[in-house]
Backbone as a printed PyTorch tensor [residue, N CA C, xyz], in Angstrom:
tensor([[[ 63.0740,  92.7980,  13.0750],
         [ 63.5620,  92.2760,  11.5500],
         [ 64.1650,  90.8900,  12.0450]],

        [[ 65.2810,  90.4970,  12.8470],
         [ 65.9160,  89.2680,  13.1760],
         [ 65.2330,  88.5930,  14.1810]],

        [[ 63.8150,  88.9790,  14.8420],
         [ 63.5710,  87.7570,  14.6750],
         [ 62.5110,  87.0030,  14.5150]],

        [[ 62.0690,  88.0840,  12.9210],
         [ 60.9500,  87.7640,  11.9400],
         [ 61.4190,  86.7330,  10.8270]],

        [[ 63.3560,  86.7650,  10.5570],
         [ 63.8480,  85.9280,  10.1840],
         [ 64.4420,  84.2520,  11.0030]],

        [[ 64.5860,  84.5980,  11.8680],
         [ 64.3700,  82.8510,  12.6480],
         [ 62.6600,  81.8650,  12.6540]],

        [[ 61.9560,  83.3820,  13.1960],
         [ 61.1210,  82.6940,  12.3660],
         [ 61.0560,  82.1560,  11.1000]],

        [[ 61.3230,  82.8760,  10.0980],
         [ 61.1520,  82.0510,   8.6090],
         [ 61.8230,  80.5980,   8.6780]],

        [[ 63.3690,  80.7330,   9.1000],
         [ 64.0280,  80.3080,   9.4610],
         [ 63.7430,  78.8400,  10.3320]],

        [[ 62.6680,  79.5100,  11.1340],
         [ 61.5970,  77.3630,  12.1830],
         [ 60.4930,  77.1970,  10.9840]],

        [[ 60.0980,  78.0260,  10.2860],
         [ 58.6330,  77.8750,   9.6580],
         [ 59.4530,  76.6910,   8.3870]],

        [[ 61.0510,  77.4050,   7.2350],
         [ 61.6500,  76.3310,   6.5000],
         [ 61.9750,  74.9760,   7.6860]],

        [[ 62.4570,  74.4190,   8.8210],
         [ 63.1740,  74.0360,   8.9690],
         [ 62.4230,  73.0660,   9.6920]],

        [[ 61.3910,  73.6020,  10.5010],
         [ 60.8900,  71.9710,  11.3480],
         [ 60.2130,  71.7910,   9.5860]],

        [[ 59.6200,  71.9540,   8.8250],
         [ 58.8460,  70.9010,   7.8460],
         [ 60.0540,  69.9290,   7.3490]],

        [[ 60.9890,  70.2040,   7.3080],
         [ 62.4630,  69.3840,   7.0040],
         [ 62.8250,  68.2940,   7.6860]],

        [[ 62.5770,  68.7420,   9.0680],
         [ 63.0050,  67.7550,  10.3170],
         [ 61.8050,  66.5040,  10.9190]],

        [[ 60.7460,  67.8340,  10.2480],
         [ 59.6580,  66.6120,  10.2930],
         [ 59.1500,  65.8970,   8.9980]],

        [[ 59.9910,  65.7730,   7.7870],
         [ 59.9360,  65.2350,   7.1120],
         [ 61.0330,  64.0240,   7.1530]],

        [[ 62.2320,  64.7830,   7.8710],
         [ 63.5560,  63.9440,   7.4100],
         [ 62.8180,  62.6390,   8.7700]],

        [[ 62.4080,  62.8830,   9.8010],
         [ 62.0040,  61.8670,  10.6660],
         [ 61.3670,  60.8090,  10.2480]],

        [[ 60.0710,  61.5400,   9.7170],
         [ 59.0990,  60.6240,   9.4080],
         [ 59.9550,  59.0210,   8.5070]],

        [[ 60.2290,  59.9610,   7.7880],
         [ 61.2670,  59.0140,   6.2500],
         [ 62.2510,  58.3810,   6.6750]],

        [[ 62.3520,  58.6760,   8.2080],
         [ 64.0960,  58.0130,   8.9190],
         [ 63.0180,  56.4670,   9.5880]],

        [[ 62.3910,  57.3640,  10.0550],
         [ 61.0430,  55.9540,  11.1230],
         [ 60.2790,  54.7030,  10.0260]],

        [[ 59.9650,  55.1070,   8.9150],
         [ 59.8920,  54.4240,   7.3770],
         [ 60.5030,  53.9620,   7.1790]],

        [[ 62.2180,  54.0080,   6.9890],
         [ 62.6980,  53.1310,   6.4950],
         [ 63.9070,  52.2800,   7.5970]],

        [[ 63.7600,  52.2700,   8.2090],
         [ 63.7480,  52.1630,   9.7680],
         [ 62.8240,  50.6460,   9.6350]],

        [[ 61.7350,  50.5070,   9.8590],
         [ 60.6620,  49.7320,   9.9450],
         [ 60.5740,  48.8900,   8.8010]],

        [[ 60.8910,  49.6010,   7.6810],
         [ 61.0850,  48.4290,   6.3150],
         [ 62.2390,  47.7020,   6.7180]],

        [[ 63.6020,  48.3750,   6.7650],
         [ 64.5490,  47.2330,   7.5520],
         [ 63.9780,  46.5650,   8.2300]],

        [[ 63.3590,  46.4990,   9.1930],
         [ 63.8740,  45.7520,   9.9220],
         [ 62.4030,  44.8180,   9.7030]],

        [[ 61.5860,  45.1360,   8.5780],
         [ 60.0010,  44.1360,   8.0180],
         [ 60.8560,  42.8190,   6.9320]],

        [[ 62.1580,  43.4020,   6.4630],
         [ 62.9970,  42.9040,   5.4420],
         [ 63.6300,  42.6620,   5.8440]],

        [[ 64.6120,  42.1710,   7.3760],
         [ 65.4280,  41.4000,   7.8720],
         [ 64.1340,  40.1480,   8.7230]],

        [[ 63.2520,  40.7920,   9.3560],
         [ 62.3990,  39.7010,   9.9550],
         [ 61.9320,  38.6590,   8.2410]],

        [[ 61.3670,  39.3280,   7.6680],
         [ 61.2560,  38.3540,   6.2830],
         [ 62.3610,  37.5380,   5.8710]],

        [[ 63.5820,  37.8040,   5.4810],
         [ 64.8740,  37.0340,   5.9580],
         [ 65.0220,  35.7970,   6.5290]],

        [[ 64.8810,  36.5920,   8.1320],
         [ 65.2170,  35.2400,   9.2400],
         [ 63.9130,  33.9130,   8.3410]],

        [[ 62.6970,  34.6700,   8.4870],
         [ 61.2460,  33.7930,   8.4530],
         [ 61.8040,  32.9340,   7.5650]],

        [[ 61.8400,  33.5040,   6.1230],
         [ 62.3890,  32.7640,   4.8310],
         [ 63.6610,  31.9050,   4.8190]],

        [[ 65.0140,  32.4030,   5.8520],
         [ 65.7550,  30.7740,   6.1090],
         [ 65.2710,  30.0360,   7.5150]],

        [[ 64.6840,  30.3380,   8.0560],
         [ 64.0390,  29.4910,   9.5580],
         [ 62.9920,  28.3600,   8.0910]],

        [[ 62.4310,  28.7400,   7.2460],
         [ 61.1020,  27.7140,   6.6300],
         [ 62.0950,  27.5100,   5.2900]],

        [[ 63.3170,  27.3830,   4.9640],
         [ 64.4300,  26.8720,   4.4830],
         [ 64.9380,  25.7220,   4.8910]],

        [[ 65.4910,  26.0330,   6.1700],
         [ 65.8610,  24.9780,   7.1100],
         [ 65.2460,  24.0660,   7.9570]],

        [[ 63.1830,  24.0690,   7.6020],
         [ 62.6950,  23.5700,   8.5560],
         [ 62.0580,  22.4040,   7.2950]],

        [[ 62.2230,  22.8680,   5.8610],
         [ 62.7150,  22.2340,   5.1090],
         [ 62.6020,  20.6540,   4.7680]],

        [[ 64.5760,  21.6130,   5.3070],
         [ 65.6640,  20.2110,   5.4950],
         [ 65.5750,  19.5920,   6.5980]],

        [[ 65.1350,  19.9350,   7.4460],
         [ 65.6090,  19.2370,   9.1430],
         [ 64.1330,  18.2450,   8.4430]],

        [[ 63.3300,  18.5760,   8.8770],
         [ 61.9170,  17.8450,   9.2580],
         [ 61.7890,  16.3730,   8.6640]],

        [[ 62.5000,  16.4610,   7.4630],
         [ 62.8650,  15.1400,   7.3740],
         [ 64.0640,  13.8770,   8.2520]],

        [[ 64.7180,  15.0980,   8.4720],
         [ 65.9710,  14.3420,   9.6290],
         [ 65.1100,  14.4070,  10.8820]],

        [[ 64.2780,  15.0570,  11.4320],
         [ 64.0210,  15.2030,  12.5410],
         [ 63.3270,  14.0780,  12.6200]],

        [[ 61.9510,  13.7420,  11.4720],
         [ 61.2810,  12.5500,  11.5440],
         [ 62.4660,  11.6510,  11.7150]],

        [[ 62.9410,  10.8830,  10.1900],
         [ 63.8500,   9.7210,  10.9090],
         [ 64.2940,   9.3340,  11.9810]],

        [[ 64.2820,  10.6230,  12.4460],
         [ 65.5920,  10.2710,  14.4260],
         [ 64.0260,   9.5200,  15.4230]],

        [[ 62.9340,  10.9820,  15.3390],
         [ 62.0000,   9.8130,  15.7850],
         [ 61.2020,   8.6800,  15.3050]],

        [[ 61.2630,   8.4710,  14.2930],
         [ 60.9990,   6.8090,  13.7340],
         [ 62.3510,   6.1980,  14.0680]],

        [[ 63.3770,   6.1490,  14.5180],
         [ 64.1340,   5.1580,  14.9750],
         [ 64.2480,   5.4260,  16.2000]],

        [[ 64.2060,   6.0880,  17.4490],
         [ 64.0250,   6.2720,  18.1320],
         [ 62.4400,   4.9900,  18.6910]],

        [[ 61.4250,   5.4150,  17.9860],
         [ 60.4340,   4.8030,  18.1950],
         [ 61.1100,   2.9900,  17.9430]],

        [[ 62.0080,   3.0510,  16.8360],
         [ 62.1800,   1.5190,  16.8900],
         [ 62.8460,   1.0100,  17.6030]],

        [[ 63.8700,   1.4590,  18.3700],
         [ 64.6250,   1.2330,  19.9900],
         [ 63.8470,   1.1590,  20.7200]],

        [[ 62.4470,   1.6660,  20.4760],
         [ 61.2920,   1.7400,  22.4020],
         [ 60.9370,  -0.0310,  21.5520]],

        [[ 60.4360,  -0.1400,  20.8010],
         [ 60.0050,  -1.3190,  20.2020],
         [ 61.0240,  -2.3810,  20.4900]],

        [[ 61.8810,  -1.9220,  20.1270],
         [ 62.8910,  -3.4390,  19.9440],
         [ 63.6250,  -3.8460,  21.4640]],

        [[ 63.4780,  -2.9890,  22.2970],
         [ 64.0450,  -2.6120,  23.5770],
         [ 62.8410,  -3.2370,  24.8280]],

        [[ 61.4510,  -3.0210,  24.2140],
         [ 60.5010,  -3.8010,  25.0820],
         [ 60.7110,  -5.5130,  24.9510]],

        [[ 60.9080,  -5.5180,  26.4870],
         [ 60.9700,  -6.6110,  27.2300],
         [ 60.3060,  -7.8110,  26.0880]],

        [[ 58.7060,  -8.2540,  25.9190],
         [ 58.3760,  -9.4760,  25.4810],
         [ 58.8690,  -9.2020,  23.7530]],

        [[ 59.3540,  -8.2590,  23.5620],
         [ 59.4450,  -8.2060,  22.0990],
         [ 61.4280,  -9.0050,  22.3430]],

        [[ 62.0100,  -8.3570,  23.3470],
         [ 62.5730,  -8.1780,  22.7210],
         [ 63.4110, -10.1950,  23.2840]],

        [[ 62.7400, -10.7180,  24.3020],
         [ 62.6940, -11.7850,  24.8120],
         [ 62.6970, -12.2540,  23.9270]],

        [[ 61.3470, -12.0420,  22.6360],
         [ 61.1640, -13.7240,  21.7220],
         [ 62.5440, -13.1960,  20.6350]],

        [[ 63.5080, -11.6100,  20.2770],
         [ 64.6320, -11.7080,  18.8030],
         [ 65.1320, -12.4140,  20.3010]],

        [[ 65.8210, -12.3450,  21.4750],
         [ 66.6450, -13.2310,  22.0870],
         [ 66.4060, -14.0750,  22.7820]],

        [[ 67.2500, -15.5170,  22.4800],
         [ 66.7560, -16.0990,  23.5030],
         [ 68.0840, -16.4130,  24.4310]],

        [[ 67.8310, -17.4550,  25.7770],
         [ 68.6980, -17.7170,  26.4270],
         [ 69.2640, -18.7340,  26.0570]],

        [[ 71.0980, -17.8150,  26.3320],
         [ 72.2380, -18.7710,  25.7770],
         [ 72.4110, -20.6750,  26.4100]],

        [[ 72.3410, -20.4530,  27.8500],
         [ 72.2910, -21.1510,  28.8260],
         [ 70.6600, -21.4550,  30.1470]],

        [[ 70.7250, -22.1950,  30.6210],
         [ 69.9280, -22.5380,  32.0240],
         [ 69.8710, -21.1480,  33.0100]],

        [[ 71.3560, -20.4140,  33.4130],
         [ 71.1530, -19.8260,  33.6880],
         [ 71.2700, -18.1020,  33.8510]],

        [[ 70.4350, -17.8610,  34.6850],
         [ 69.1490, -15.7550,  34.6970],
         [ 70.2840, -15.8260,  35.2690]],

        [[ 71.0380, -15.3270,  35.5320],
         [ 72.1600, -13.7650,  35.6630],
         [ 72.9430, -14.0000,  33.4620]],

        [[ 73.0660, -14.7830,  33.5290],
         [ 73.0900, -14.7900,  32.6290],
         [ 72.2850, -14.6620,  31.2790]],

        [[ 71.4420, -14.9940,  31.3990],
         [ 70.4040, -13.7710,  30.4590],
         [ 70.4320, -13.2130,  30.5150]],

        [[ 69.6560, -12.4910,  31.6680],
         [ 69.4780, -11.0010,  31.9460],
         [ 70.6580, -10.2040,  31.4570]],

        [[ 71.7630, -10.1270,  31.9080],
         [ 72.6530,  -9.4660,  30.8670],
         [ 72.8800,  -9.5720,  30.0200]],

        [[ 72.8700, -10.9200,  29.4440],
         [ 72.3030, -10.6210,  27.7050],
         [ 71.4330,  -9.7320,  27.3280]],

        [[ 70.0000, -10.1070,  27.5730],
         [ 69.6830,  -8.7230,  27.3460],
         [ 69.7760,  -7.3780,  27.3180]],

        [[ 70.3430,  -7.1140,  28.9380],
         [ 70.9470,  -5.8130,  28.7370],
         [ 71.8090,  -5.6890,  28.1600]],

        [[ 72.8080,  -6.2030,  27.3350],
         [ 73.8610,  -5.9120,  26.7420],
         [ 73.2270,  -5.8970,  25.2400]],

        [[ 71.9710,  -6.2260,  25.0430],
         [ 71.0090,  -5.8570,  23.5580],
         [ 70.5040,  -4.2940,  23.9470]],

        [[ 69.5340,  -3.7610,  25.1320],
         [ 69.2350,  -2.8420,  25.0900],
         [ 70.5590,  -2.3550,  24.5190]],

        [[ 71.4430,  -1.8260,  25.6590],
         [ 72.6230,  -1.6760,  25.3160],
         [ 73.1690,  -1.1120,  24.0260]],

        [[ 73.3380,  -2.5600,  23.2810],
         [ 73.7870,  -2.0030,  21.9540],
         [ 72.6410,  -1.2530,  21.0590]],

        [[ 71.2670,  -1.7360,  20.9580],
         [ 70.9710,  -0.7890,  20.8150],
         [ 70.5440,   0.5160,  20.5230]],

        [[ 70.7740,   0.6140,  22.0450],
         [ 71.6660,   2.1810,  22.8760],
         [ 72.5920,   3.5420,  22.3850]],

        [[ 73.5810,   2.4320,  21.9500],
         [ 74.6800,   3.0370,  21.6390],
         [ 74.4410,   3.0930,  20.2350]],

        [[ 73.5310,   2.1740,  19.2860],
         [ 73.6100,   2.1760,  17.8140],
         [ 72.9270,   4.0670,  17.5020]],

        [[ 70.9590,   4.3820,  18.9660],
         [ 70.8610,   5.2650,  18.1030],
         [ 70.7870,   6.4240,  19.0930]],

        [[ 72.3930,   6.0150,  19.9380],
         [ 72.6600,   7.7810,  20.5730],
         [ 72.5650,   9.4270,  19.5420]],

        [[ 72.7230,   8.4980,  18.8760],
         [ 73.3460,   9.8730,  17.9210],
         [ 71.2720,  10.9090,  17.2300]],

        [[ 71.1790,   9.8250,  17.4110],
         [ 69.4240,  10.9280,  17.2500],
         [ 69.0460,  11.6150,  18.3180]],

        [[ 69.8520,  12.0390,  19.3810],
         [ 69.2070,  12.7340,  20.7060],
         [ 69.5550,  14.2760,  20.2180]],

        [[ 70.5860,  14.4730,  18.8190],
         [ 70.2600,  16.0790,  18.6210],
         [ 69.0620,  16.8890,  17.6450]],

        [[ 68.5690,  15.6700,  17.4480],
         [ 67.2180,  15.7760,  16.3310],
         [ 66.2030,  15.7660,  17.3200]],

        [[ 65.6250,  15.2460,  18.5670],
         [ 64.6910,  15.0340,  19.3590],
         [ 65.3310,  16.1620,  20.5000]],

        [[ 63.9400,  16.4970,  20.5580],
         [ 63.2430,  17.3090,  21.9420],
         [ 64.2330,  16.8910,  23.4200]],

        [[ 64.6720,  17.2260,  24.0040],
         [ 65.0840,  17.6880,  25.1920],
         [ 64.3140,  16.0860,  26.3080]],

        [[ 63.4340,  16.9840,  26.3460],
         [ 62.0510,  15.8060,  27.7130],
         [ 61.9850,  14.4260,  26.3490]],

        [[ 62.5000,  14.5580,  25.0240],
         [ 61.7140,  13.2730,  24.2280],
         [ 62.9650,  12.5740,  24.7990]],

        [[ 63.8390,  12.9910,  24.8530],
         [ 65.3320,  12.9010,  24.6090],
         [ 65.6080,  11.7030,  26.0650]],

        [[ 64.8620,  12.4350,  27.0030],
         [ 64.7820,  11.9170,  28.8500],
         [ 64.0530,  10.5280,  29.1440]],

        [[ 62.7300,  11.0180,  28.0810],
         [ 61.8860,   9.5220,  27.9050],
         [ 62.1830,   8.7010,  27.9540]],

        [[ 62.9910,   8.6190,  26.3370],
         [ 63.8950,   7.6590,  25.8120],
         [ 64.8370,   6.7870,  26.9890]],

        [[ 65.8290,   7.9530,  27.2840],
         [ 66.9510,   7.2620,  28.5770],
         [ 66.5080,   6.9500,  29.5910]],

        [[ 65.0490,   7.4020,  30.2150],
         [ 63.9590,   6.8050,  31.2960],
         [ 63.6190,   5.5010,  30.8250]],

        [[ 63.0290,   5.6140,  29.7910],
         [ 62.7110,   4.1630,  29.5370],
         [ 63.5330,   2.9540,  29.5240]],

        [[ 64.4530,   2.7440,  28.7030],
         [ 66.1970,   2.5110,  28.6900],
         [ 66.3240,   1.8400,  30.2550]],

        [[ 66.2520,   2.9740,  31.3030],
         [ 67.0360,   2.2050,  32.2380],
         [ 66.0070,   1.7290,  33.4080]],

        [[ 64.4390,   2.6160,  32.6480],
         [ 63.4360,   0.9080,  34.1140],
         [ 63.4290,   0.2950,  33.8140]],

        [[ 63.3200,  -0.2140,  32.2230],
         [ 63.4980,  -1.7580,  31.7150],
         [ 64.8350,  -2.5230,  31.9570]],

        [[ 65.9220,  -1.6350,  32.4610],
         [ 67.3380,  -1.9930,  33.0150],
         [ 67.1040,  -2.3750,  34.6230]],

        [[ 66.3750,  -2.0770,  34.9900],
         [ 66.1770,  -1.7320,  36.1110],
         [ 65.0500,  -2.6880,  36.8030]],

        [[ 63.9900,  -3.1600,  35.9060],
         [ 62.8970,  -4.0730,  36.0220],
         [ 64.0320,  -4.8780,  36.0130]],

        [[ 64.1240,  -5.8100,  34.8820],
         [ 65.0040,  -7.2800,  34.5170],
         [ 66.1770,  -7.4720,  35.6930]],

        [[ 66.8650,  -6.3500,  36.4130],
         [ 67.5370,  -6.6510,  37.3440],
         [ 67.0760,  -7.2030,  38.7810]],

        [[ 66.2220,  -6.3750,  39.1400],
         [ 65.0480,  -6.1590,  39.8290],
         [ 64.5310,  -7.7890,  39.9920]],

        [[ 64.0040,  -7.8410,  38.8540],
         [ 62.3300,  -9.6500,  38.3460],
         [ 64.3670, -10.7210,  38.5980]],

        [[ 65.7100, -10.0420,  38.6630],
         [ 66.6380, -11.3830,  38.4250],
         [ 67.2010, -11.5030,  39.9580]],

        [[ 66.5430, -11.0340,  40.9630],
         [ 67.5820, -11.0660,  41.6690],
         [ 65.6960, -11.6700,  43.0310]],

        [[ 64.7580, -11.8130,  42.1700],
         [ 64.1870, -13.2990,  43.0890],
         [ 64.3400, -14.4220,  42.7900]],

        [[ 64.4000, -14.6530,  44.5810],
         [ 65.2660, -15.9660,  44.7930],
         [ 64.3700, -17.5420,  44.1210]],

        [[ 62.6970, -17.3800,  43.6670],
         [ 62.7750, -18.1050,  43.2590],
         [ 62.7470, -18.2960,  42.2850]],

        [[ 63.7010, -17.8120,  41.4410],
         [ 64.0580, -18.3300,  39.9370],
         [ 64.8760, -18.9670,  40.2850]],

        [[ 64.5360, -20.0730,  39.0320],
         [ 66.1100, -20.7340,  38.8630],
         [ 66.1030, -20.7510,  37.5830]],

        [[ 65.4640, -20.7060,  36.9480],
         [ 66.1680, -21.1700,  35.4190],
         [ 65.8140, -19.7500,  34.8830]],

        [[ 66.7050, -19.4000,  33.6050],
         [ 65.9170, -18.4950,  32.9080],
         [ 64.9100, -18.6090,  31.7690]],

        [[ 63.8340, -19.7640,  32.1650],
         [ 62.2710, -19.8920,  31.5820],
         [ 62.2650, -19.1250,  32.6750]],

        [[ 62.0480, -19.5290,  33.5700],
         [ 61.5210, -18.8100,  35.1520],
         [ 61.5400, -17.6350,  34.9130]],

        [[ 62.4300, -17.1440,  34.5220],
         [ 62.3680, -15.8520,  34.2780],
         [ 62.0700, -14.9840,  32.7500]],

        [[ 61.9810, -15.8060,  31.9970],
         [ 60.6850, -15.3280,  30.9130],
         [ 59.6550, -15.1280,  31.7160]],

        [[ 58.9990, -16.1700,  32.3080],
         [ 58.3460, -16.0660,  32.4710],
         [ 57.7360, -15.0560,  34.0660]],

        [[ 58.5900, -14.5850,  34.3520],
         [ 57.8950, -14.0380,  35.4660],
         [ 58.3660, -12.3520,  34.5090]],

        [[ 59.4370, -11.7630,  34.0470],
         [ 59.4690, -11.3540,  32.9610],
         [ 57.6580, -10.7680,  32.2720]],

        [[ 57.6450, -11.5320,  31.8040],
         [ 56.3450, -11.4960,  30.5070],
         [ 55.1210, -11.1840,  31.6430]],

        [[ 55.1700, -12.1870,  33.2550],
         [ 54.1010, -11.7560,  33.8900],
         [ 54.2270, -10.3590,  34.2730]],

        [[ 54.6290, -10.0800,  34.3010],
         [ 55.2760,  -8.4060,  35.1200],
         [ 55.1580,  -7.7500,  34.3040]],

        [[ 54.7100,  -8.2560,  33.2110],
         [ 54.6150,  -6.8390,  31.9490],
         [ 53.2990,  -6.9980,  31.3290]],

        [[ 52.3950,  -7.8400,  31.9540],
         [ 50.7710,  -7.7120,  32.0810],
         [ 51.0090,  -7.2360,  33.2050]],

        [[ 51.0180,  -7.1770,  34.6660],
         [ 50.3720,  -6.3250,  35.1590],
         [ 50.0810,  -4.9370,  34.8450]],

        [[ 51.6470,  -4.2800,  34.3890],
         [ 52.0840,  -2.8740,  34.2100],
         [ 52.5790,  -2.2000,  32.9020]],

        [[ 52.4210,  -1.4700,  32.6420],
         [ 52.5260,  -0.8660,  30.7400],
         [ 54.0350,  -0.8180,  30.9850]],

        [[ 54.5390,  -0.8970,  29.9430],
         [ 56.0030,  -1.2710,  30.3720],
         [ 56.3670,   0.7210,  29.4710]],

        [[ 57.8000,   0.1860,  30.1640],
         [ 57.8830,   1.7470,  29.8340],
         [ 58.2670,   2.4680,  29.0270]],

        [[ 58.7290,   1.0940,  27.5230],
         [ 58.9850,   1.7750,  25.9760],
         [ 57.9090,   1.9240,  25.7390]],

        [[ 56.7410,   1.5290,  25.8840],
         [ 55.7180,   1.6300,  25.5750],
         [ 54.7370,   2.9100,  25.8930]],

        [[ 54.8750,   4.1670,  27.8790],
         [ 55.2000,   5.2670,  27.7070],
         [ 55.6420,   5.9900,  26.5630]],

        [[ 56.9930,   6.1390,  26.4420],
         [ 57.9960,   6.2550,  25.7090],
         [ 57.0610,   6.8890,  25.1280]],

        [[ 57.1250,   5.5390,  24.0200],
         [ 56.3800,   5.6840,  22.3810],
         [ 55.6000,   6.7120,  22.0230]],

        [[ 54.6950,   6.2550,  23.1720],
         [ 53.7040,   7.0980,  23.1090],
         [ 53.7350,   8.8850,  23.5890]],

        [[ 54.4170,   9.5650,  24.0400],
         [ 55.4230,  10.3450,  24.2870],
         [ 55.6350,  11.0570,  23.3360]],

        [[ 56.7820,   9.9840,  22.6100],
         [ 56.9940,  10.5550,  21.0670],
         [ 56.0710,  10.4850,  19.9490]],

        [[ 54.7480,   9.7290,  19.9500],
         [ 53.7000,  10.1520,  19.0590],
         [ 53.1550,  11.4530,  18.9560]],

        [[ 52.9640,  11.7680,  20.2450],
         [ 51.9110,  13.0440,  20.4170],
         [ 53.1800,  14.3300,  20.8220]],

        [[ 54.2380,  13.7930,  20.5780],
         [ 55.2910,  15.0280,  20.0570],
         [ 55.5000,  14.9370,  18.5050]],

        [[ 55.9090,  13.9530,  17.7470],
         [ 56.2140,  14.0940,  16.7740],
         [ 54.5290,  14.7140,  15.5360]],

        [[ 53.0760,  14.7120,  16.0390],
         [ 51.8450,  15.6290,  16.4710],
         [ 52.0010,  17.1850,  16.5070]],

        [[ 53.0410,  17.6660,  16.7860],
         [ 52.6750,  18.7260,  17.2260],
         [ 53.8780,  19.5600,  15.7490]],

        [[ 54.8310,  19.2400,  15.3390],
         [ 55.7380,  19.6940,  14.4040],
         [ 54.9450,  19.6010,  13.0140]],

        [[ 53.9690,  18.3500,  12.2970],
         [ 53.8660,  18.1030,  11.1560],
         [ 53.0300,  18.5690,  10.8940]]])
């Protein structure tokens, strides 16, 4: 008699346990799905707000790279004297001022994009210094011509970085 009672109790308890477990699993999945939906909604709302800011940062970096391109830089910045080191320092000073003006944009750029921008700036400055060290250059005009001729031989570092920025923008537009 007692075993029949245990069997009967098990027959009543087993469906309740199964039903409770299934309900728990369904509710758990529903809660997780709702949490993921909220995260997605928040992410989508953040992207709506941050995308214009990120695009503006990429635009400013593109402008920075255009402005430090030695060809355009020398058109914009005329030598104050005939002294080559003075002109080189003036060009580098302009590059550094442009950089300082745009340094905050790094928070909106990817790490790779920022590294490309910084490397382009440093490569241009290094190239300007290397060309100024040439003993054959006597004045600022010869220095300008030497920089221009070196640009004809190789692609500017700013152009390479600009191409990288363009390719990166295509990924998130």
